[in-house]
ZAGU-100661 format. One line per field, with one value per atom (N, C-alpha, C): atom name; x, y, z. Coordinates in steps of 0.001 Angstrom, whole numbers. Layout:
N
atom	[CA_...]
px	[X_...]
py	[Y_...]
pz	[Z_...]
This chain:
231
atom	[N_CA_C_N_CA_C_N_CA_C_N_CA_C_N_CA_C_N_CA_C_N_CA_C_N_CA_C_N_CA_C_N_CA_C_N_CA_C_N_CA_C_N_CA_C_N_CA_C_N_CA_C_N_CA_C_N_CA_C_N_CA_C_N_CA_C_N_CA_C_N_CA_C_N_CA_C_N_CA_C_N_CA_C_N_CA_C_N_CA_C_N_CA_C_N_CA_C_N_CA_C_N_CA_C_N_CA_C_N_CA_C_N_CA_C_N_CA_C_N_CA_C_N_CA_C_N_CA_C_N_CA_C_N_CA_C_N_CA_C_N_CA_C_N_CA_C_N_CA_C_N_CA_C_N_CA_C_N_CA_C_N_CA_C_N_CA_C_N_CA_C_N_CA_C_N_CA_C_N_CA_C_N_CA_C_N_CA_C_N_CA_C_N_CA_C_N_CA_C_N_CA_C_N_CA_C_N_CA_C_N_CA_C_N_CA_C_N_CA_C_N_CA_C_N_CA_C_N_CA_C_N_CA_C_N_CA_C_N_CA_C_N_CA_C_N_CA_C_N_CA_C_N_CA_C_N_CA_C_N_CA_C_N_CA_C_N_CA_C_N_CA_C_N_CA_C_N_CA_C_N_CA_C_N_CA_C_N_CA_C_N_CA_C_N_CA_C_N_CA_C_N_CA_C_N_CA_C_N_CA_C_N_CA_C_N_CA_C_N_CA_C_N_CA_C_N_CA_C_N_CA_C_N_CA_C_N_CA_C_N_CA_C_N_CA_C_N_CA_C_N_CA_C_N_CA_C_N_CA_C_N_CA_C_N_CA_C_N_CA_C_N_CA_C_N_CA_C_N_CA_C_N_CA_C_N_CA_C_N_CA_C_N_CA_C_N_CA_C_N_CA_C_N_CA_C_N_CA_C_N_CA_C_N_CA_C_N_CA_C_N_CA_C_N_CA_C_N_CA_C_N_CA_C_N_CA_C_N_CA_C_N_CA_C_N_CA_C_N_CA_C_N_CA_C_N_CA_C_N_CA_C_N_CA_C_N_CA_C_N_CA_C_N_CA_C_N_CA_C_N_CA_C_N_CA_C_N_CA_C_N_CA_C_N_CA_C_N_CA_C_N_CA_C_N_CA_C_N_CA_C_N_CA_C_N_CA_C_N_CA_C_N_CA_C_N_CA_C_N_CA_C_N_CA_C_N_CA_C_N_CA_C_N_CA_C_N_CA_C_N_CA_C_N_CA_C_N_CA_C_N_CA_C_N_CA_C_N_CA_C_N_CA_C_N_CA_C_N_CA_C_N_CA_C_N_CA_C_N_CA_C_N_CA_C_N_CA_C_N_CA_C_N_CA_C_N_CA_C_N_CA_C_N_CA_C_N_CA_C_N_CA_C_N_CA_C_N_CA_C_N_CA_C_N_CA_C_N_CA_C_N_CA_C_N_CA_C_N_CA_C_N_CA_C_N_CA_C_N_CA_C_N_CA_C_N_CA_C_N_CA_C_N_CA_C_N_CA_C_N_CA_C_N_CA_C_N_CA_C_N_CA_C_N_CA_C_N_CA_C_N_CA_C_N_CA_C_N_CA_C_N_CA_C_N_CA_C_N_CA_C_N_CA_C_N_CA_C_N_CA_C_N_CA_C_N_CA_C_N_CA_C_N_CA_C_N_CA_C_N_CA_C_N_CA_C_N_CA_C_N_CA_C_N_CA_C_N_CA_C_N_CA_C_N_CA_C_N_CA_C_N_CA_C_N_CA_C_N_CA_C_N_CA_C_N_CA_C_N_CA_C_N_CA_C_N_CA_C]
px	[142081_141132_141140_142255_142379_141690_141773_140981_139598_139092_137731_137138_137868_137570_137477_138490_138469_137274_136649_135457_134294_134221_133159_133327_134546_134838_134455_134841_134516_133068_132254_130703_130268_130793_130225_130626_131843_132202_131246_130977_130211_128708_128128_126880_126798_128011_128004_128010_128721_128806_127413_126611_125463_124331_124541_123579_123623_124861_124955_124514_124153_123464_123745_122763_122813_123260_124425_124956_125610_125994_126412_127479_128500_129586_129182_128313_127946_127085_126158_125328_126208_126939_127856_128789_129392_130232_129719_128379_127668_127254_126875_126512_127569_128794_129997_130395_130381_130785_129851_128484_127459_127635_128052_128065_129282_130258_131573_131092_130238_129923_128985_128157_127288_128219_129286_130153_130970_131132_131900_130765_129568_128650_128403_128463_128210_129437_130709_131852_131723_131144_131085_129807_128872_127483_127525_128324_128366_128604_129209_129504_128702_128664_127869_126826_125620_124466_123416_123276_122189_121335_120410_119405_118809_118498_117876_118840_119998_120978_121230_121274_121429_120302_119053_117940_117922_118286_118189_119340_120364_121456_121078_120606_120083_118958_118004_116998_117537_118550_119125_119858_120432_121040_119974_118907_117840_117199_116945_116205_117016_118291_118962_119107_118575_118816_118298_116975_116345_117066_117586_118341_119660_120346_121553_121348_120353_120108_119857_119238_118822_120056_120909_122204_123201_123248_124095_123449_122184_121580_121936_121871_122093_123555_124396_125868_126302_125640_125845_125313_124067_123364_123478_124039_124216_123089_122227_121060_121261_120866_121134_120163_120583_119684_119152_119429_118828_119702_118994_119519_119851_120884_121328_120105_119630_118584_119105_118179_118406_117699_118322_117689_117781_116878_116891_117874_118788_119955_119648_119425_119110_120128_119917_120950_121326_122425_122908_124178_124738_126088_126057_125156_125155_124923_124106_124001_125231_125852_127091_128237_128393_129384_129103_127896_127497_127910_127716_128009_129600_130302_131662_132158_131664_132022_131983_130888_130638_131699_131981_133029_134332_134705_135872_136193_135149_135325_135675_135522_135886_137371_137961_139322_139476_140622_140995_140204_139623_138837_139266_140462_140847_139925_139371_138594_137457_136985_135766_136041_137401_137774_137422_137739_137433_136073_135167_133770_133169_133688_133007_133383_134607_135069_134214_133972_133125_131731_131245_129843_129763_130639_130625_130655_131588_131789_130372_129787_128619_127481_127470_126403_126521_127777_128077_127665_128105_127674_126171_125343_123972_123461_124050_123630_124102_125132_125974_125393_124912_124645_123135_122955_121672_121790_120605_120674_120612_121447_121399_121853_121719_122102_121369_122014_121393_120441_119432_118544_119094_118571_118923_118612_117500_117265_118140_118731_119611_121054_121415_122518_122523_121275_121109_121300_120765_121011_122448_123030_124574_125355_124909_125599_125485_124292_124148_125172_125158_126047_127452_127806_129223_129692_128695_128957_129294_128532_128779_130070_130340_131556_132836_132753_133842_134226_133225_133547_133887_133440_133931_135310_135621_137076_137980_137602_138487_138761_137904_138095_139043_138827_139748_141155_141234_142377_143345_142635_143242_143815_143327_143753_144796_145018_146066_145553_144195_143652_143323_143345_142869_143904_143926_144919_144309_145173_144731_143980_144292_143564_141995_141656_140219_139537_140199_139632_139540_140627_140680_139575_139442_138434_137051_136813_135429_135102_136029_135928_135743_136339_136084_134735_134274_132890_131942_132192_131232_130927_131932_131972_131276_131593_130841_129395_128947_127599_126865_127625_127093_126718_127568_127224_125995_125813_124751_123502_123551_122336_121930_123003_122749_121915_122355_121859_120391_120167_118814_117984_118367_117509_117233_118306_118113_117151_117188_116288_114770_114610_113156_112820_113658_113379_113030_113832_113657_112368_111953_110779_109525_109681_108623_108578_109651_109541_109395_109208_108935_110213_111395_112662_113064_112404_112668_113997_114696_116050_117135_116835_117720_117436_116193_115984_116635_116526_117129_118694_119171_120711_120990_120222_120452_120306_119306_118996_120238_120847_121990_123140_123441_124470_124271_123016_122729_122910_122410_122923_124244_125073_126495_127173_126664_127354_126968_125779_125421_126138_126509_127322_128757_129285_130501_130508_129565_129558_129435_128603_128442_129770_130619_131817_132798_132622_133498_132882_131726_130932_131747_132467_133156_134252_134914_136062_135520_134500_133948_133479_132863_132546_133900_134919_136098_136534_136405_136678_135783_134567_133485_133840_134185_134598_135782_136776_137988_137613_136688_136333_135463_134526_133774_134610_135680_136644_137761_137766_138772_140148_140320_141664_142196]
py	[107210_106536_106700_106926_107154_108411_109456_110753_110493_109724_109454_108808_107759_107017_107993_108935_109976_110717_111106_111877_111023_109790_108980_108780_108576_108463_109755_110936_112256_112435_111844_112075_111183_109898_109063_109613_110083_110940_112039_112936_114096_113668_112632_112077_111649_111032_110553_111818_112756_114225_114782_114849_115386_114635_113434_112666_112994_113420_113872_115169_116020_117340_118261_118896_119815_121162_121357_122717_123261_124577_125166_124450_123958_123343_121972_121207_119936_120031_120971_121182_121686_122576_123116_121893_121201_120148_119034_118740_117634_118092_119210_119776_119747_120277_120272_118838_117930_116602_115981_116256_115632_116245_117434_118080_117429_117193_116635_115109_114407_113134_113353_114349_114531_114745_115541_115547_114268_113460_112210_111238_111269_110475_110987_112431_112806_112446_112510_112138_110772_109880_108511_108124_109130_108682_107981_108357_107595_106040_105568_104195_103595_104407_103882_104776_104355_105397_104789_105455_105013_106254_106418_107690_107770_106621_106714_107228_106854_107382_108867_109278_110685_111556_110988_111758_111750_110736_110781_111694_111755_112657_114117_114359_115702_116119_115295_115552_115758_115038_115184_116496_116968_118338_119408_119232_120147_120300_119248_119241_120147_120294_121069_122541_122989_124272_125340_125126_126275_126327_125229_125315_126037_125776_126323_127838_128295_129710_130465_129854_130318_130510_129472_129692_130659_130818_131880_133312_133337_134701_134943_133848_134152_134498_133883_134192_135670_136088_137344_138491_138383_139274_139078_138069_137919_137480_136764_136176_134784_134437_133021_132077_130854_129860_128879_128979_128133_126889_125947_124442_123942_123198_122518_121529_121602_120768_119301_118393_117094_116906_116316_116196_114775_114336_112909_112910_112143_111888_110695_110930_109907_108838_107519_106512_106226_106789_106576_105842_105625_104933_103524_102638_101418_101537_102321_102537_103124_104008_104738_103644_102798_101763_100881_100460_99602_100209_101522_102180_102264_102313_102326_101002_99924_98617_98481_98975_98917_99871_101008_101941_101250_100533_99859_98926_98272_97310_97849_99081_99892_100311_100379_100819_102230_102597_104018_104200_105348_105732_107116_107475_108931_109598_108925_109585_110348_110003_110640_111906_112272_113624_114579_114278_115246_115418_114430_114523_115313_115058_115790_117289_117605_119089_119668_118969_119657_120010_118843_119080_120151_120385_121351_122697_122852_124019_124475_123472_123712_124179_123610_123985_125371_125873_127224_128170_127722_128673_128854_127780_127829_128915_128972_129915_131344_131428_132795_133512_132762_133387_133871_134992_135539_136965_137466_138892_139878_140851_141948_141623_142544_142275_141083_140252_139070_139537_138851_139035_138310_138611_137875_136361_136109_134689_134026_134710_134189_134056_134968_134791_133626_133462_132201_130968_130872_129510_129406_130544_130401_130017_130470_130059_128485_128057_126597_125906_126278_125586_125696_126983_127024_126202_125980_125131_123639_123096_121864_121746_122810_122935_123007_123769_123932_122533_121754_120485_119507_119704_118779_119001_120298_120648_120190_120085_119572_118146_117376_115993_115829_116622_116746_117121_118107_118605_117516_116761_115667_114568_114475_113655_114254_115337_116304_116549_116617_116784_118265_119175_120575_121519_122819_123817_124248_124497_124953_126246_127094_128385_128188_127113_126876_126840_126125_125963_127309_128090_129362_130292_130365_131347_130880_129708_129062_129291_129199_129408_130755_131635_133055_133535_132810_133158_132631_131468_130911_131757_132334_133203_134429_134956_136257_136135_135041_134726_134130_133525_133175_134333_135474_136577_137296_137294_137878_137095_135891_135085_135319_135301_135783_136896_137967_139385_139207_138601_138478_137700_136796_136029_137044_137675_138533_139762_140231_141231_140721_139453_138955_138788_138345_138172_139512_140552_141815_142517_142267_142719_142179_140934_140274_140911_141312_141790_143303_143986_145299_146208_145696_146505_147315_148381_149119_149618_150034_150572_149457_148353_147168_146717_146938_146450_147395_148779_149810_149574_149353_148989_147696_146779_145602_145667_146604_146875_147628_148485_149137_148130_147319_146215_145394_144900_144020_144641_145946_146681_146766_147090_147256_146010_144906_143624_143104_143292_142946_143687_144898_145660_145145_144747_144300_142924_141974_140805_140761_141736_142034_142407_143118_143560_142313_141362_140074_138937_139101_138102_137540_138495_137981_137057_137382_136448_135059_134979_133682_132937_133587_133117_132466_133155_132649_131425_131343_129992_128893_129277_128318_127707_128676_128116_127175_127540_126788_125317_125333_124003_123139_123886_123246_122576_123267_122915_121953_121908_121011_121589_122962_123538_124248]
pz	[76509_77379_78894_79321_80785_81207_80364_80689_80761_79693_79516_80759_81289_82394_83608_83726_84889_84996_83686_83508_84278_84022_84618_86114_86480_87994_88737_88075_88750_88852_87939_88005_89111_89216_90243_91654_91727_93062_93260_92348_92558_92853_92321_92739_94155_94599_96042_96975_96496_97283_97380_96316_96288_97073_97221_98009_99532_99898_101226_101630_100594_100898_99658_99262_98078_98438_99028_99190_97887_97817_96605_95798_96592_96077_95397_96139_95689_94392_94373_93159_92036_92224_91201_90634_91563_91132_90301_90853_90114_88717_88596_87223_86238_86684_85863_85330_86380_86094_85201_85319_84469_82991_82953_81607_80934_81589_80985_80575_81255_80838_79645_79572_78320_77139_77180_76148_75797_76664_76444_75626_75948_75459_74031_73766_72451_71575_72120_71277_70786_71548_71092_70542_70349_69759_68589_67515_66174_66468_67545_67719_68837_69948_71122_71524_71222_71443_72345_73527_74468_74832_74076_74180_75491_76102_77376_78357_78505_79444_79186_77977_77643_78067_77954_78495_79938_80595_82102_82588_82004_82450_82288_81023_80801_81824_82144_83126_84468_84824_86194_86368_85202_85213_85272_84626_84512_85902_86563_87806_88919_88723_89711_89310_88113_87691_88609_88972_89832_91022_91678_92992_92791_91700_91382_91210_90437_90247_91574_92512_93798_94699_94531_95260_94712_93373_92810_93291_93193_93724_95122_95996_97340_97634_96938_97075_96654_95494_95036_95901_96489_97134_98710_99082_100455_101249_100602_101317_101733_102959_103440_102692_102415_101727_102641_104021_104996_105116_105737_105807_104492_104440_103170_102730_101594_101239_100794_100847_100188_98989_98055_96827_96328_95442_94974_93801_93954_92877_92175_90732_89839_89749_89866_89836_88430_88063_86649_86561_87751_87671_86980_87308_86515_84924_84570_83211_82470_83258_82789_82681_83592_83531_82439_82215_81143_79828_79699_78507_78238_79470_79316_78819_79206_78754_77288_76657_75235_74663_75203_74568_74614_75686_75638_74571_74258_73116_71769_71640_70394_70378_71617_71691_71245_70648_70131_68856_68614_67446_67263_66818_66587_65657_64660_63649_64272_65406_66139_66541_66885_67284_66144_65026_63957_63692_63642_63465_64530_65848_66949_66955_66631_66493_65347_64333_63228_63682_64447_64870_65885_66824_67749_67110_65972_65302_64568_63999_63188_64087_65225_66229_66708_66991_67305_66151_64907_63761_63724_63922_63794_64967_65942_67026_66699_66132_65815_64566_63599_62300_62296_62951_63068_62498_61938_61378_62498_62438_63492_64915_65835_67148_67691_68557_69229_70417_70643_71681_72962_74067_75264_75213_74399_74393_73502_72435_71391_72096_73018_73652_74642_75264_76098_75514_74240_73442_73057_72831_72480_73688_74705_75995_76282_76088_76123_75163_73972_72947_73375_73948_74310_75488_76356_77468_76891_75981_75353_74694_73891_73189_74098_75100_76081_76628_77127_77764_76641_75477_74329_73994_73843_73600_74672_75946_77017_76634_76195_75860_74673_73756_72488_72831_73704_74061_74944_75697_76419_75444_74313_73214_72351_72440_71752_70462_70271_68931_68499_69501_69163_69973_69473_70108_71528_72364_73763_73651_72713_72521_72388_71701_71714_72924_73890_75314_76001_75849_76553_75930_74734_74199_74554_74614_74823_76421_77169_78589_78965_78421_78644_78071_76980_76473_77418_78030_78901_80024_80693_81853_81589_80369_80024_79806_79123_78930_80094_81023_82148_83116_83136_83771_83288_81840_81313_81671_81671_82083_83546_84492_85838_86018_85394_85443_84843_83821_83239_84263_84866_85924_87195_87542_88743_88498_87287_86808_86972_86400_86453_87956_88713_90171_90947_90523_91239_90631_89377_88763_89549_89900_90704_92081_92568_93775_94092_92808_92809_93147_92953_93164_91947_91750_90464_90285_91414_91297_90911_91451_91056_89604_89277_87785_86887_87161_86264_86258_87307_87395_86491_86624_85836_84263_84063_82547_82017_82741_82165_82085_83023_82841_81747_81473_80516_79147_78866_77609_77405_78362_78351_77922_78570_78237_76871_76368_75115_73967_74248_73356_73212_74375_74508_73698_73909_73295_71714_71301_69814_69238_69948_69334_69185_70088_70069_69324_68808_68199_66859_66092_65026_65259_66528_66895_67283_67915_68291_67018_65961_64696_63974_64102_63398_64117_65365_66019_65642_65632_65185_63792_62834_61467_61547_62317_62543_63005_63978_64563_63502_62821_61728_60592_60345_59248_59849_61090_62020_61337_61473_60939_62079]
């Protein structure tokens, strides 16, 4: 329970930092903290379900996506982003604390960990089990599923419910797929700007990375099966 409370406290702190200015560190920190809260809400969804809170949290994350993408591009290519922007930060703290009060009433519910691990594994299998090589869009959908799984496994690991190897594998996949997504977005940006040389280079990098990921895909599927079977 203490780890779960620390997830909420970290989010409230990250929201406060973001209200002071949306620099790269503040945006990145808020999005990570928010995704950890998303996983916490998903873990307890069978017993404490507040769909409006979940929708508002997902919307708050999405609203920062374009700014985050621009900041990553600027960091990689050395372009300045100008003055630190101010963004409207959705007030989620009261609803989140109200959710926590309801969660506390249930106390420890270890059976939720098994159900949650199984759902995470099933979600990954749904994204992985496609015929033939995966497209960039399919890799993107898998990346989103892995993000949720990674933060979900963090929660389960804090409870001593899953092997640490699960987290290590998912973290590595998140990094690899994040790099693939970055290059996909950079290619679109350079195509709009008419930078054909940069586009050709990114096309080569994308093809190489996709071949690498395809070779490793069976390993990830084995992990997803273990999660789905809670084994």
